[in-house]
Structure formats: structure tokens, C-alpha cells
Phi, psi and omega in degrees: 000148180298330182276005174283091189294327183288323176296320180294318179301319178296318179298318179298321179295318177297320179298317180296319180296319180297318180297321179297317180296316179299317181296320181294330182269002179086010180288171179284176183237022180299330182300335182299328182289343180270354186295337181299333181293341180260009180294150174279131179269117178252117180260125177254121186238128175240146184284336181195175177254127162200173192306316183297308184293322178295322180293321176300309180304312184295324180291315178300316181298319180294321181290324184267348188299333181267000180281114185292346182264003185238135172245127184266145175226137184241137177224146181218124181277351177052042175079008182254109183296324178292325176293324179297316178299317180296318178302313182298317180293320178297321179295321177295318179295330181279356172064048178289170185258319179221137180246132178240092177274135180261132177081163189297311181301320178295319180293320179294320177295322179297315180299316181297319184283328188255007181305128179082359183277337185081001179284125178295136177244124179242098184282155177232129174067057171248116187294318184225086183301326180294310181296331181278357178077029184253012178229168176080199184301133181089357181240026184296335181265012186242134172210187179155204184228124179274147176250033180298141178243122180302137184299323181295332178289329177297313180291323177298320178304311182293320180297327180300322184261335180224076184299340181255020182300150182251324185209134180262142172252119179263124181237129185202165176268119185292346181268357180257108182305319181299318181288317180299316182296321178297314181292321178300318178295319180294320178296318179298319178296317179297318179299318182292334186246014175066033181261127182284143178206161170233159178224153175212133178245155178237153175263334177205169183293343177294342179268355190299310183298315181298317181294317180295314180295327177297315179297317180297320180293341179267013169084022176287148175243009174205143177244141178225133172229130182275217183280072184253112188294319182292315179291326177300330180282354182231032183302319179301320178294313180302309184290327177299317179297313183292314185290333175299330177262006178075023182255120179294148175247118176255154188210177190261004184210153179298323181297326180289330173290318178299331182265011172133341180296156182287312186197163176214143153248101189196221191271128166263106188287345171291313177301316180297315180299321179295320179294320178297313181300322179297321178293318178302317182293326177295318179291320178299331179277355175121354178288150177271139178300333179293341179264004182238097178299147178297150184253158167255174182296139179284339177201154180254149181269148175231105183231151178227148179251105183289333176294319176296319178300320178296318179297328181271354182070029180273133175256102187277132182285162177298325181297320178291314185294335178295333186260355184232144176267135179286119178264325177231124180286168181301330180274005179094356177296125183257140176253013181298130178086357181281000000 
């Protein structure tokens, strides 16, 4: 089968050895042009487009693009869950070699579609792999990189900019496992440390304005949203509502800061994409995913949006600025992706 990655890796090695022998004997090199037929097909699938997911995809593609043994394929469900299911089934029928689903929903769909196929799955940006059912029995072919953010870092983030804050408002999409797990961990931390909070969940983006205004009416003085794909795709709307009432929006990713959030201690999706690509290359070279435990981020990003700070009338101290990198200048110039 084409998806027998280890057979392909062996075949590629034999091809390389044969070319070396031919060259040593003075033979031609026309066979080199046929090596592309033995490339491993790596499919990268994202559930929708927004800055975070696009950056993951682009980083993985850039890292793997120079590998002569890999051919990349890209799929995007554009926010349609039924389309995501269809994409996964089509990829299984097409006999791909390695699957890279981005975000929790994509990884869960990948597992459901590829169960029993033996195709390695390398997930990207899954906040809680255990809760998502991507570890343990039945997940031997699955590994990847989690974008989990420690709960204490969430509270530290808000404290850095608002040391006298009284109550946090947690806003998230209840249908996104990754987002729910992040908020549940943050709430547990707040409960343990006597920190007041309110929460509001949405089922779709049509609920965003009502949910945000509800939290503001309940007296929160800071809003936090983690790695929530749907809300990340609507950051300008979210921040406009909050900033009109003078409430800062903190978030879980650099891309969300680039799109209007005030600050993050969170995910640098370039780092995450690089780690995912490194795992893909290990599997392409013959390692089994069962021998590669899923990873967490090797480092967290600290970014601030000075344009957002200006809209909120915040005067940031030198002590705060020493610990954060400016992602968006006061005049709106963005350094995202640089």
C-alpha cells in the first residue's frame, strides 16, 4: 500500500543507493527524475482559515518544503464540519502517507476517519490531547504538539497589565474541546486561589456580542479567551465590543494579539509549526508515532498590542514592557509573522 511509510522509506533508500552505484559506474542519471513517484504524501488539513491556523500551516509547509522525499497536500474545510469529515474520508481513500490535522476538531475527525488504517497522524495545536481522545488505546498511530497554556500563566498575564483587577470574564465556544479545557483549567486555578470570575459560552459567532456584553454587565474588568478557533476568527468584532466599554481582551495566541487582543502569554505558532514538522520528518525517516510521545510547546510567547493599549488608555510601565515583545505598534504597524 502507498501508505506503508516504512516500505516507502526503504524504497527511497534503495533508490538512492542505486543512483550512487550508477554514478560510480559512469551510468546516466535519468532515474533521478523518477524518484518523485516514491515521495511520501503528507496532507495538512485545517478546519477553517484564520491567522493562527494559517500560520501553523505555512510554517509546517516551509519546514517540509525542502525535503525531497515529501510531497505536500493542503485541505481546508472552511468552517464546515461536514466538509471536514468528507475531506478526511477522501484522504483515506487516496491512500496518503502522513496526516497532519490542525486543531482539536480536525484531529478528532482524523482519528475517526483513519482508525485502523495505520496511517500516522501528527496533530498540531490540540490543547488537551487526553480529553480529546487522542492518547491511550486506539491512538497508537497518533502523536503531535499540544498548544496547552498553563492556567497560572493566564492569571499572570492579566496581573501584569492590571495588577488591581477584581474579576475575570472567560469567553469561549462551548463546542471546541480545546477552548473548553483551557477555560476549565483557568477556572479551577481561580477557585483554588480565591480569584473572582464570570464565564459565558457561545454556540456560534452570532452569540458573540450578546455573550461579551453579558460578561461586561456582570462587572468583569478583564476578558480572556484561549485558543478558540471560532472567536479567533472574529477578533475585530470581539475587541470592538470590549474596548468600547474599556475592558481589555487577553488571549491565548500571538495571532489573536495581532488581530486586536491586548496581550498574550501563549502560543507562538511558528514554534509550534516547527515542532510539528520535526515530528513529521522523524516519521518520514522511519520512526513509529507510538515511539514519539506528544510534545508541548518548547517556549511560550509574550506579546503586546500597543494600538490596543492606546484604545484602552493604558500607560504601560517599563517593567511590563521589559517582559513583552511589541507585536503591533501604536500606529497599527504589525510585526506578526516577521
